[in-house]
Backbone bond lengths (Angstrom), bond angles and torsions (degrees), N, CA, C in turn:
res aa  C-N    CA-C-N  psi(-1)  N-CA   C-N-CA  omega(-1)  CA-C   N-CA-C  phi
1 M - - - 1.449 - - 1.516 108.66 -
2 S 1.315 117.31 127.12 1.456 120.64 -179.59 1.521 109.33 -103.24
3 L 1.319 114.74 142.10 1.457 120.95 179.66 1.507 109.65 -107.17
4 G 1.321 115.64 143.75 1.451 120.75 177.72 1.514 110.59 -79.35
5 A 1.325 117.62 -176.87 1.462 123.01 -178.36 1.525 111.91 -63.28
6 D 1.323 117.40 -29.02 1.464 120.27 -178.71 1.529 112.60 -88.54
7 G 1.307 117.33 4.74 1.464 120.97 178.12 1.518 113.88 90.20
8 N 1.302 117.27 -8.57 1.467 121.05 178.59 1.524 109.13 -86.87
9 Q 1.309 113.23 164.77 1.465 118.02 178.85 1.524 109.88 -65.13
10 A 1.318 116.18 130.21 1.462 121.05 179.31 1.523 109.12 -70.75
11 P 1.348 116.93 141.61 1.471 118.84 179.07 1.519 110.35 -65.82
12 K 1.304 114.33 143.86 1.468 119.08 178.52 1.514 109.40 -74.26
13 K 1.309 114.32 137.81 1.458 119.14 177.51 1.511 108.38 -92.11
14 T 1.303 115.88 130.98 1.458 119.50 176.15 1.521 107.46 -96.74
15 P 1.316 116.61 134.00 1.468 118.26 179.94 1.518 110.64 -64.61
16 K 1.320 114.57 138.72 1.465 118.88 177.92 1.510 108.80 -74.72
17 K 1.288 115.27 130.54 1.462 119.68 177.54 1.516 108.34 -92.20
18 T 1.314 115.11 123.05 1.456 118.62 174.43 1.517 106.90 -87.04
19 P 1.313 116.59 130.50 1.456 118.16 -178.66 1.516 110.78 -63.57
20 K 1.332 115.34 132.61 1.466 119.00 177.64 1.519 108.09 -71.74
21 K 1.302 113.49 140.36 1.452 118.42 178.20 1.519 108.47 -78.40
22 S 1.299 115.51 135.02 1.458 118.85 177.08 1.527 107.88 -76.22
23 P 1.326 116.65 156.56 1.468 118.95 178.67 1.527 112.14 -53.78
24 R 1.308 116.24 -35.85 1.465 119.74 -179.29 1.529 110.67 -64.46
25 N 1.344 116.88 -42.77 1.463 119.96 179.90 1.519 111.23 -64.26
26 I 1.322 116.83 -42.47 1.460 120.79 179.46 1.523 109.56 -62.16
27 Q 1.312 116.58 -43.58 1.468 120.16 -179.37 1.528 110.87 -65.41
28 E 1.318 117.04 -38.15 1.464 119.64 177.44 1.523 110.62 -64.86
29 E 1.327 116.44 -39.64 1.458 120.42 178.06 1.529 110.93 -66.08
30 I 1.331 116.75 -39.93 1.463 120.93 177.81 1.528 109.85 -59.78
31 V 1.325 117.04 -45.39 1.467 121.24 -179.38 1.527 110.39 -62.00
32 E 1.335 117.64 -41.59 1.468 120.78 179.34 1.525 111.02 -64.47
33 I 1.330 116.96 -41.42 1.459 120.34 179.24 1.529 110.33 -65.52
34 I 1.333 116.35 -41.31 1.467 120.18 179.07 1.525 110.43 -63.63
35 R 1.328 117.05 -38.11 1.471 119.59 177.67 1.532 110.85 -60.32
36 S 1.319 116.53 -39.64 1.465 119.43 -177.66 1.531 112.69 -83.41
37 N 1.345 117.48 -24.32 1.466 121.03 -179.76 1.524 109.51 -146.90
38 P 1.330 118.47 87.45 1.469 121.87 -177.11 1.526 114.36 -62.53
39 H 1.320 117.62 -19.56 1.466 121.04 -177.95 1.528 112.39 -94.19
40 V 1.328 117.37 12.39 1.463 121.55 -178.52 1.531 110.13 -62.89
41 T 1.329 116.38 144.89 1.463 121.14 179.73 1.524 110.05 -99.31
42 R 1.336 114.89 165.30 1.472 119.30 176.04 1.517 110.56 -60.09
43 K 1.310 115.66 -39.95 1.474 120.43 -179.41 1.534 110.52 -62.47
44 E 1.324 116.14 -42.95 1.467 120.46 178.41 1.525 110.92 -65.51
45 L 1.340 116.91 -41.83 1.469 120.28 177.26 1.522 110.79 -60.67
46 A 1.326 116.41 -43.91 1.458 120.46 -179.93 1.522 110.61 -60.14
47 S 1.311 116.76 -41.64 1.457 121.26 179.79 1.531 110.87 -67.18
48 L 1.317 116.82 -45.69 1.467 121.31 -179.06 1.526 112.52 -63.97
49 L 1.327 116.56 -35.02 1.462 121.09 -175.28 1.526 112.88 -100.81
50 D 1.323 116.49 6.75 1.465 121.58 -179.97 1.529 110.43 52.09
51 S 1.305 114.72 53.94 1.452 122.32 -176.85 1.533 108.60 -136.45
52 T 1.328 116.07 -179.76 1.463 119.76 178.68 1.533 109.65 -95.59
53 P 1.328 117.17 153.47 1.473 119.06 176.63 1.527 111.99 -59.40
54 Y 1.332 117.25 -31.12 1.462 119.85 -179.80 1.529 111.97 -70.22
55 S 1.334 117.40 -37.50 1.463 118.45 177.51 1.525 109.89 -69.86
56 I 1.325 117.02 -35.46 1.464 120.32 176.81 1.533 109.56 -64.22
57 K 1.331 116.46 -41.70 1.471 120.79 177.77 1.526 110.13 -58.68
58 Y 1.339 116.20 -43.56 1.463 121.14 178.79 1.530 110.40 -59.73
59 H 1.328 117.27 -48.65 1.465 120.88 -177.26 1.529 111.63 -67.42
60 L 1.330 116.88 -36.47 1.468 119.05 176.66 1.526 110.62 -63.81
61 R 1.334 116.38 -40.10 1.474 119.49 176.90 1.526 111.08 -63.01
62 Q 1.333 116.71 -42.20 1.464 120.55 178.87 1.529 110.74 -62.68
63 L 1.315 116.45 -45.45 1.467 120.47 179.55 1.521 111.25 -63.93
64 T 1.329 117.21 -37.80 1.464 121.46 178.30 1.526 110.39 -68.40
65 A 1.320 116.66 -44.92 1.468 121.28 -179.53 1.530 111.54 -63.37
66 N 1.326 116.53 -32.34 1.463 120.58 -179.52 1.527 112.59 -86.47
67 G 1.348 116.78 2.95 1.460 120.23 176.39 1.516 114.14 74.32
68 I 1.334 117.59 21.94 1.456 120.47 -179.24 1.523 110.94 -88.96
69 I 1.331 116.26 -37.10 1.461 121.31 177.62 1.519 109.39 -134.57
70 K 1.328 115.86 165.54 1.463 120.75 170.78 1.515 107.71 -149.45
71 H 1.319 115.32 158.84 1.465 120.91 179.06 1.510 108.48 -107.51
72 E 1.318 116.12 128.29 1.461 121.44 178.90 1.517 109.22 -112.53
73 G 1.301 116.11 140.95 1.452 120.90 175.83 1.513 112.49 92.60
74 L 1.323 114.57 -170.85 1.452 121.14 -178.50 1.523 110.81 -73.89
75 T 1.318 115.14 160.34 1.455 121.07 -177.00 1.527 113.05 -55.16
76 K 1.310 116.58 -49.64 1.464 120.16 -174.70 1.534 114.08 -80.37
77 V 1.302 117.07 -29.69 1.476 119.77 -174.31 1.525 112.74 -117.89
78 G 1.305 117.73 7.92 1.459 120.71 -178.55 1.520 111.57 -78.14
79 K 1.329 114.19 -172.71 1.463 119.16 178.98 1.519 109.18 -144.65
80 W 1.319 115.26 158.37 1.455 122.47 176.50 1.523 108.97 -91.38
81 V 1.328 114.98 143.29 1.467 120.68 178.68 1.520 107.70 -126.55
82 V 1.333 115.91 129.72 1.465 121.05 175.59 1.514 106.88 -87.21
83 L 1.325 116.56 125.69 1.463 120.69 -178.01 1.514 112.40 -88.56
């Protein structure tokens, strides 16, 4: 039990819950980032969205399968295109 400066019990702090982003929100953010930087990498997207490269890979596949984006060119030097 911790006591505050006045000798009374200090109030318990409740951890702030950050709302989880829904897959739709993440995908919308990915599309916006691609619009502003077509040469963005999965690693950069993961960093910008505070996510893992594997989850970004999943969302990019979903967006590609749904015809929202496509990748043109070679893997390392290509670019993303929003359709």
